[in-house]
N, C-alpha and C positions, 0 to 999 in steps of 0.2 A: 604433599602435606596440605596445601591450600584446598585442593579438591576434596580431600578427606574431611577437613573441617567444615566446608560448605555443605557437603552431603550429610554430615552429622547434625548440623544446625537445622537442616530441612527435614530430618527424620527419614532419610532415604536409605534403603537397604543397599548393600554393596554389590548386589548382583549386576554384573556388567550387561546382562541381557534384558534388564528391566525396561519398561517403557520410559522411565525417567532418563536412563542412560541413553536410550535411543534418541530422545529429544536433545540431550546434551551433545551427542555426536553431531546431529544436524545443526544445532545452534553454534557449535564451535566453528563448523565449516562456513555457515552463513555469515557469522559475525566477522570471521577473518576476511571474507570478501567485502562485507559492509565497511569494515575499517579502511580497507584499501580504496573502496569507492568513495567513502566520505572524504578521505584525505585528498584524493585527486579532484573530487567535486569542489572542495573548498578552494583548492589552488586555481581551478578553472574559473570559479565564481569571482575570486579576487582579481584575476587578470581581466575578466570581462567587465567587472565594475569599474576598474581603473581605465579601461580602454573606452568604454561607452559613456561613462558618466551617468548621473541620475536619470536624465531624460531618455537616453538611448537604452539603458538597462531597464527602465520602466516599460518601454515599448516592447522589448524582447520578452519581459515577464508577462505582459498582457497577451501577446500572441501565443506564447507557450500555454498560459493558463486557459485561454479560450479553447485552443485545440485539445488540450488534455481534459478539460471539463466536458466538452462534447463527446470525446472518445470514451471517457469513463462513465458518463451518464448512459450512453447507449451500450456499453460493454456488458456482457453477461458475467464477468468475473469467473470464467469457467474453470480456473485452476482449482477452486474450491469444490465445484461440482464434480470435476474429474476425480478429485481425491475421494470424495464420498462414494461415487459409483465404481471407481476403479478398485477401491478397497473391497467392495462387495464381490466384484468379479474375481479378484485375487483369492478371496476366501473360498469361493466355490470352484476355483481353478477352471474358469470359463473363458477361453480365449476369444470366442466369437463375441461375447458380451463386452470384453475389454476393448476389442477393436471397434465395436459399434459405438461405445461411449466416446472414444477419441474422434471418430468420424463425425458423429452428430454434434459434439462440442465444437469441432473445427468449423463446421458449416454455420453454426450460430455465431461464432467469432467473426467469420468472413462477412456475414450479412451485417453485423453490427459495425465492423470496420468500414465497409463501403458506405453505409448510411452516415457515419461520422465524418468521413472525408467530404461527402457531398454537402453536408450541413455546414461544416467548418469553412469549406471553400466559398460557399454562398455568403456566409457572414462576412468573411474577410474581403470578398470582392464587392459586395453591394452595400453592406451596412457596417463598415469597420468602426464608425463613430460610436456605435453602441458599447464598445469596449474601450473607448478613449484613444483609438488609433487613427492616424490620418490615412486617407485613401491610398496614398503612395506606399506606405508601409503595409497596408492591408493587402495590396496586390503582391508585394514581395512575400507576404506570409502564406501565399497559396502553396508554396513548396511544402511548408509545414503541414498544411491541410492534406496535401496529396500523400504525404508520408504515412498518414493514418491508414491508408489502404493496406499497409504492411504490418499493422499492429495486432493481427489475430493470433498471437502466440499464447494466449491464456491457457487453452486446453493442453498444449504441449508442455507448458510449465508445470501444470498439475500432474501430468503423466510422469514427468521426470522426478517429481517429488514423491509421489506414491510408490514409484518403482526404485526409490532410494538412489537417485542420481542427482543429489543436491549439487555435487561438484560441477556438473555440466552447467547448470543454471548460474552458479556462482562465477564460473570461469567466463562465461559469455557476458555477464553483467560487468565483471571487472574489465574485460576487454573493451566494452562500450565506454566505461569511465575513462580508461586510458586514452582511447581515441579522442574523446571530448577534451581531455586535458591537452593532448598534442595540438588539437584544433585551436584551443584557446591560446596556447603559446605562440603558434604561427601567426594567428590573426592579430595578437597583441604586438608581435615583433614587426609586422608590416603595417600596423595602424589601419587595419581593414575597416571599411565602413559597415554600418549596421546590416545592410542587406546581405553581406557575406555570412554573417552569423545566422540570419534567417534561412539561409540555404544549406549551409554545411551541417548544422546541428541536426535537423530532421533526417538528412541523408544517413548520418551515422546511426541514429536511433532505428531507422527502418531496416538497415542492413543487419543489425544485431537481432531484431525481431525475426527476420527470415531464418537466421541460424538456429534460433530457439525452436521454431516450427519444425525444421528438418530434424533436429536432434530428438525432439519428442516423438515424432512419427517413427523414426528408426528404432527407438527404444521400445515403443509399443509393439512393433512387429517382432523384434527379437524375443521379448518376453512371451508374447502370445504363441510364437512358434515353438517355444520350449515347454509349453503347458501340455499336460496330458489331455486327451479327449475325454470329456466326462459325460456320463449319461444324465447328469443332473443339469445339463445346460438348459437355460431358460431364455425366452425371447427378451431382447432389450426393450425396456419400458421407456419409450420416448416421452410419453406424457409426464411420467414421474420425473424424468431427467429435466424436462422443460420447466415443470413447476418449481423444482428446487432451484434451477438456474435463474428463473425469474425473480424468486425471492432473494437470492444472493445478489442479483443485478440491481434490484431496487435498493437493497441495503448499501451496495457499493455506490449507487447514485447519490444517496444521502451523504455518504462519507466524502464523495467527490465534491459535492456542493459545499461541504464544510471545509475541505482542504483547498479547493481551487476557487470556489465561488466567492469566498470572503475577500480575496484580493481584488476581484472585479468590483465588489461593492465599495471597497476602499477607494479604488481608482475612480469610480463614478462619483462618489461623494467628495473626495478630497484631492483628486488629480493624480497624474502619473508619478510625481515625486513621492507622494505618500504611498503609492503602490510599490515603489522601489524600496522604500524603508520597510514596509510590511513584508515584501518578498525576501529581503535579506534576513529579517528576523525569523521568518518561516523556515528558511533553509538552515539557520543555526539551530533552531528548535528541533528540526528534523533529525539532528544527530541522535537525540534521545529517542525519537520516534523510530529510528532504525533498529534500536534494541527491541522495541515492541513488535515491529513488523517482522524482524528476524525470528523472534520467539513464536509469533503466529504461524509463520511459514514452517517452522521446525516442529511445532506441536500438532498442527492440523492433520498431517498424515498419520501420526501415532494415535491421536484421538479417534480418527476415522476408523482405524483398524480395531481399536478397543470397542467402539460402538457397534461395528459390524459383528464382533464376537460377543456382543451383549455383556460387556464388562463395564457397566456404568459406574459402579462403586469405585473401581480402580481408576477410571477416567476422571471422576470427580476429585478423588484424592490427588491425582497428578495435577489437576488444574489449580487446586488450592495451594499446593506446594509452590507452584510457579507464581501464584499471587504473592506469597511471602518473599520469594526471590525478587520479584519485581519491585517490592518496597526497598530492597537493598540498593537498587539502581536509581529509582525515582527520587527518593528523599534527598540523597546527597546531590543529585543533579539540580533539583530546584534550589537548594541552598547555594550552590555555586552561581547559578544564574542570578539569584536575588542579590548576591554580594558583588558579583563581578561582571554582570551582563554588559554594562556600558563599556567597561574596559576591554572586554573581549571584542565587541563590535568595533571599537576604535583601533585596536591592534590589527584586526583582519581587514577592515574596509576603509578606515580613515575617520577623521573627526566628524564629518557630516553625517555619518551613520549612527552616531551615539544616540540620536533622537529615537531610534528604534528599540531602545532598552525596555520601555514599558510593554511594547508589543511582544518582545522576546519573552518576558516573564509570563504574560498571559498565555501565550502559545505553549510555553514549557509546562505550565500547570496542566493544561489539557493533555499534552503529550504524556506527562507523568502518569495520569490516570489510565491512559491507554496501555502503557508499559505494565502497569500493575494487573490489568484485567485481560490481557490478550488471550490467555488460555481459557478463562471462564467464558468469555464471549464466543470463542471457537466451539466450546463444548455445547453451549446453549444452541448455537446454530446447527450443529451436527445432530444432536440428540432430539431437540424439540422441533427442529425443522427450520428452514430458512424463513418461513412465514412468521413464526413466533418471534424470531430474532428481529425481523423487519419491524414488527409492531413496537418493540422496545426502542428501536432506532427512530421510529416516527415520533414517539413521545418525546425523546430527547431532542430531536430536531426542531419540532414545532414549539415546544415549551422552553427550550434552552437556546438553540442556535439562532433561529430566525429572528426573534425579537432583539436579542442582545448583539447580533451582528450589525444591525442597523442602529440601535440605540447607542452602542459603544462609540462609534465615530461621530454620531450626531451630537451626543451630550458631552463627550470627553475629547473629541477631536482625534488627532493621531494617536495619543496614548490609549484610546479605547479600542483600537483595532486589534482583534484577537479575543475579545471578551466572549463572543459567540462560540468560538471553537472550544474555549475552556469550559463554558457551561454545558456544551454538548457532551464532552467526555466525562465530566463529573457525574452528570445525570445518568448517562448510559451505564457507567460502571455500577452505580447503586442499583439500577433496575436489573442488570444482568446477574449480579450476586444474589439479589432477592429471588429472582425467578428460578435460578438453579437450586437454591436451598429449598424452595417450595416444591419443586419437582422431585427432588430426592426424598423429601419427607412423604410425599404422596405415594411414591413407589414403595417406601418402607412400610407404610400403612396397608397398602394393598397386599404385600407379601405376608404381613402379620395376620 
């Protein structure tokens, strides 16, 4: 009954084979995994915060943020590129092009992961003070840096999604969260020192990444082997793949700077304790962000197939339907955070973390706009190209994120941390909706 009412409110036909229902199937699977991951993640974070205290947790967050920032800056975000080019190969039933897309994407992932490990290792070994970490803990963080060598799972994740194996990705991610929770419980029980956290956490993350790589490769081979040999087979266009991957990578870099870079700015301006408060607020706000990310993961393969089939009108209608659905999640979420943010932080982490309530509200506002626009942003990237979407991100980054990320903490202190992230998401949402509407109107005029 609830499902029927939701679909009626959104104006969706009841055809279970429709693109909307395909996204819903993906979304239900991803969200079920995200719910489990979020619950286990919060339990692990609660235990870690109580075991390490503000200072220790701040150091752990800074090492994590630095490694993840470097890895994501250099990453090609190839799951999206694999979806786009995999959809085209599937449409043409071209097994050689499907295999070539995976191989080329994996090579790019491997090169990026190697570079990230070298840069992160050099930072932690020679200049850890740049991120507010003592040399002793910088050396211990080298294991974290080395684990980046195993982070080249992006192409395989994209392959599993476009080949409708969301369950495999979800299962491995849930297993990773479960292992991290077990790790947190054990380390809390034995009162382990900080260095044990800096070693055990990256080992778990690296092992799960290897499983994703293997699963993606095996699925590509199975599907390609089952395709008919087609006379329409065309050579794999490496340059086109690389251009799209570079555009996606640059966009991902900006998002990484928004998501990971702000905590480093806060740490540099206000110290490790402030970065711990911001980091906790960020992780609470990420609960809502998980809805948007799950939506983007679920809708991207469906939009990719629609664009490959040249069904832009249907793809646009689908995107705006999810825009309305996003409002149903975002608006109540912001209301709850505004009214109860401090109480939530106190309940989960203790009295000393109530000071992060203003940061939580700002981060939640930015996250809410991401939840509302996940499908529209995905369609702009797929249809107009990664370069066009990158331009929108650049405008939002330099006009919104950069100035307010610095001015927020400088002018407002701790309560201002998160202002840059909120400004970025608001501006990007406005620009993406405007760009898609303009594009649709131009196509309509050309056809008329």
